[in-house]
C-alpha positions as CSV (number, residue, x, y, z in Angstrom):
1,Y,70.7,114.8,107.8
2,C,69.3,115.5,111.2
3,D,68.6,119.2,110.5
4,I,65.1,117.8,109.8
5,A,64.6,118.1,113.5
6,T,64.5,121.8,113.2
7,W,62.2,121.9,110.1
8,L,59.7,119.3,111.3
9,K,60.1,119.8,115.0
10,V,61.0,116.2,115.7
11,N,63.8,114.5,117.6
12,C,66.5,113.0,115.4
13,V,69.4,110.8,116.2
14,I,72.0,109.3,113.8
15,T,72.1,105.6,114.6
16,A,74.4,104.5,111.7
17,G,76.7,106.3,109.3
18,N,78.2,109.7,109.5
19,G,75.1,111.8,108.7
20,G,76.1,112.8,105.2
21,S,76.6,109.7,103.2
22,V,74.5,106.9,101.7
23,G,73.7,104.3,104.3
24,T,73.3,106.8,107.1
25,N,70.3,106.0,109.3
26,R,68.4,108.6,111.3
27,L,65.8,107.7,113.9
28,L,63.0,110.2,114.2
29,N,61.0,110.6,117.4
30,G,62.4,107.2,118.6
31,N,60.3,105.2,116.2
32,N,60.9,106.1,112.5
33,N,64.1,104.8,110.9
34,E,65.0,106.6,107.7
35,I,68.0,105.4,105.6
36,M,69.8,107.7,103.1
37,V,69.7,105.8,99.8
38,A,71.1,108.5,97.5
39,A,73.0,111.7,97.8
40,T,74.5,114.5,95.6
41,P,76.2,117.7,96.7
42,Y,72.7,119.4,96.7
43,S,70.3,116.6,97.5
44,Y,69.6,113.4,99.4
45,S,67.0,110.7,99.2
46,Y,65.8,108.4,102.0
47,T,63.4,105.6,102.7
48,Q,61.6,104.3,105.7
49,P,62.3,100.5,105.4
50,A,59.6,99.4,107.8
51,S,56.9,101.5,106.3
52,T,53.8,99.7,104.9
53,I,53.4,102.5,102.4
54,L,56.7,102.2,100.6
55,Y,57.7,105.7,101.8
56,H,60.6,107.6,100.1
57,G,61.6,111.2,100.2
58,T,64.0,113.5,98.4
59,L,65.2,116.9,99.5
60,A,67.0,119.0,96.9
61,V,68.2,122.5,96.4
62,E,68.1,123.4,92.7
63,P,69.5,126.5,90.9
64,I,67.0,128.8,89.3
65,D,69.4,131.3,87.6
66,R,73.2,131.0,87.4
67,G,73.5,130.4,91.1
68,Q,72.0,133.6,92.3
69,H,68.7,132.0,93.3
70,T,67.8,128.5,94.3
71,K,64.6,126.7,95.2
72,I,64.1,123.9,97.7
73,V,62.2,120.9,96.4
74,Y,60.9,118.2,98.7
75,T,59.4,115.2,96.9
76,L,57.6,112.4,98.7
77,F,56.7,109.1,97.1
78,Y,54.5,106.6,98.9
79,D,51.9,104.0,98.1
80,Q,48.4,105.0,99.4
81,A,46.9,101.5,98.7
82,P,47.2,100.3,102.3
83,L,45.1,103.3,103.4
84,N,42.0,101.5,102.0
85,T,39.4,104.3,101.7
86,P,39.4,107.4,99.5
87,E,38.7,109.4,102.6
88,A,41.7,108.0,104.4
89,K,43.9,108.7,101.4
90,A,42.7,112.3,101.1
91,E,43.2,112.9,104.8
92,N,46.7,111.4,104.7
93,R,47.7,113.5,101.7
94,A,46.3,116.7,103.2
95,S,48.2,116.0,106.4
96,R,51.5,115.4,104.6
97,T,51.0,118.4,102.4
98,K,50.4,120.6,105.4
99,R,53.4,119.2,107.4
100,F,55.9,119.4,104.6
101,S,54.7,122.8,103.4
102,E,55.4,124.0,106.9
103,A,58.8,122.4,106.8
104,L,59.6,124.1,103.5
105,D,58.5,127.4,104.9
106,A,60.9,126.8,107.9
107,M,63.8,125.9,105.6
108,K,63.2,129.0,103.4
109,Q,63.1,131.2,106.5
110,M,66.4,129.7,107.7
111,A,68.0,130.1,104.3
112,E,67.0,133.7,104.0
113,S,68.1,134.6,107.5
114,P,71.4,136.6,107.8
């Protein structure tokens, strides 16, 4: 659950739970609490309970063809309404798209490394 530190280049500390089960809390950069709210053998979902934008994310590894190839899927759900202006919403979305695209690239590189 704290491998996100490598992908997003953040500090991560498990503050509750064991790091692999529902209820685990990670603290990112000392100020963002993220609680794991769902998990499967190949995915987990989390929320930021103090977020004003109802922020949730899911990281999943999904099979493409009989287990020989997989894809990494990172889904973010958040409410843009508190961002007020169309410009703020567009800027926020572009920033998140860039940041998580870079994270996915890092994860892909790690997965393909020998």
